[in-house]
C-alpha positions as CSV (number, residue, x, y, z in Angstrom):
1,M,-136.6,-191.0,24.8
2,Q,-135.6,-190.0,20.9
3,N,-131.8,-190.1,19.5
4,D,-132.3,-187.0,18.4
5,P,-129.1,-185.3,16.3
6,T,-129.9,-181.9,17.3
7,L,-129.7,-179.4,20.3
8,N,-132.5,-178.5,22.3
9,G,-131.7,-174.4,22.6
10,K,-131.9,-174.3,26.1
11,Y,-128.8,-176.0,26.3
12,L,-126.7,-175.4,23.1
13,G,-124.2,-173.1,25.0
14,S,-124.2,-174.6,28.2
15,I,-123.2,-178.3,26.5
16,T,-121.0,-176.2,23.6
17,Q,-118.8,-173.7,25.8
18,D,-117.9,-176.7,27.8
19,F,-117.9,-179.1,25.1
20,L,-115.1,-177.3,23.6
21,K,-112.9,-177.9,26.8
22,V,-114.0,-181.5,27.5
23,A,-113.7,-182.8,23.3
24,N,-110.3,-184.0,22.9
25,A,-110.4,-186.3,26.1
26,L,-114.7,-187.3,24.9
27,K,-113.0,-188.2,21.8
28,E,-109.9,-189.8,22.9
29,S,-112.0,-192.3,25.2
30,A,-114.5,-193.1,22.5
31,Y,-111.4,-194.4,20.2
32,Q,-110.4,-196.6,23.2
33,I,-113.6,-197.6,23.5
34,K,-113.5,-198.8,20.2
35,A,-109.8,-199.7,20.0
36,R,-110.7,-201.9,23.3
37,K,-113.7,-203.9,21.3
38,I,-115.5,-203.0,24.2
39,S,-118.5,-201.2,22.1
40,E,-118.3,-199.5,18.8
41,F,-120.9,-197.3,20.3
42,P,-119.7,-194.9,22.6
43,I,-122.0,-192.9,24.7
44,F,-121.4,-190.1,27.3
45,P,-124.2,-189.1,30.0
46,I,-123.7,-185.8,30.8
47,A,-125.3,-184.3,34.0
48,K,-125.4,-181.1,36.2
49,E,-125.7,-183.8,39.0
50,E,-123.8,-187.1,39.2
51,L,-125.4,-189.9,37.5
52,L,-125.4,-193.7,38.1
53,V,-125.1,-194.7,34.5
54,G,-121.8,-195.2,33.3
55,Q,-118.9,-194.1,34.9
56,L,-117.1,-190.3,35.7
57,L,-115.0,-189.8,33.8
58,I,-114.7,-185.6,34.3
59,G,-116.7,-184.3,36.8
60,I,-117.3,-180.5,38.1
61,K,-115.7,-181.3,41.2
62,D,-112.5,-181.5,39.5
63,K,-113.3,-179.3,36.7
64,P,-115.0,-176.4,38.1
65,Q,-115.0,-174.4,35.1
66,L,-117.1,-176.7,33.5
67,N,-121.2,-176.9,33.9
68,W,-121.9,-180.5,33.4
69,N,-120.6,-184.0,34.5
70,Y,-119.1,-186.0,32.1
71,H,-119.9,-189.8,32.1
72,I,-118.4,-192.9,29.7
73,S,-120.4,-195.6,28.8
74,F,-122.1,-197.4,25.7
75,A,-125.0,-198.5,24.3
76,E,-124.9,-202.4,25.6
77,E,-124.8,-200.6,29.0
78,F,-127.9,-198.7,28.3
79,V,-129.6,-202.1,26.9
80,Q,-129.1,-204.3,30.5
81,R,-129.9,-200.9,32.2
82,N,-133.1,-200.6,30.0
83,L,-132.5,-197.3,28.6
84,I,-132.5,-198.1,25.0
85,E,-135.1,-201.0,24.9
86,E,-133.5,-204.3,23.3
87,D,-136.0,-204.5,20.5
88,K,-134.8,-200.5,19.7
89,L,-131.4,-201.3,19.9
90,E,-131.0,-201.6,16.2
91,E,-132.8,-198.2,15.7
92,F,-130.6,-196.5,17.6
93,V,-127.4,-198.0,15.8
94,A,-129.0,-196.7,12.6
95,N,-129.1,-193.4,14.0
96,Y,-125.5,-193.6,15.6
97,K,-123.3,-191.1,13.9
98,D,-119.8,-191.6,13.4
99,P,-118.1,-191.5,16.6
100,E,-115.0,-190.2,15.1
101,E,-116.5,-187.1,14.4
102,Y,-119.8,-187.1,16.4
103,C,-120.0,-187.0,20.6
104,C,-123.4,-189.1,21.3
105,L,-123.7,-187.1,24.5
106,F,-126.7,-188.3,27.2
107,V,-128.1,-185.2,28.3
108,V,-130.0,-185.6,31.3
109,D,-131.2,-182.3,33.1
110,E,-134.3,-181.4,34.8
111,G,-137.1,-183.5,32.9
112,F,-134.8,-183.3,29.7
113,V,-133.4,-186.6,28.6
114,N,-132.5,-187.1,25.2
115,F,-129.2,-188.5,22.7
116,V,-127.6,-185.6,21.4
117,Y,-124.6,-185.5,18.9
118,V,-122.0,-182.7,18.9
119,P,-119.8,-182.5,16.2
120,Y,-116.1,-182.5,17.1
121,P,-114.1,-179.5,16.7
122,L,-112.1,-179.8,13.2
123,E,-108.0,-180.9,14.1
124,E,-106.0,-177.8,12.9
125,D,-102.9,-178.9,11.2
């Protein structure tokens, strides 16, 4: 599994379209994870089906206009579940982008499993 900051072209449109609808909720959730000192490394696993990692935050069942289910998790849970090997955590942290500017998505779809970082939309004053 790679910690890749770029989106695969197949997913770019689908994820970007959804992301604009959920970005504020994800950004606030990431802030709460950090503020409550749960983790410095929030991760949002997304999939078209429900996942067993993290907790469902925003689901297709509740928001049928979405293409993806959004779960909330963090790096330490990924280590506990062996999705990030303990000896690779330092590398993950080194590549992790600022959670105030980027959303760390863990995309799971038909054999594609990868970390991607999507910048939050700029807030207009």
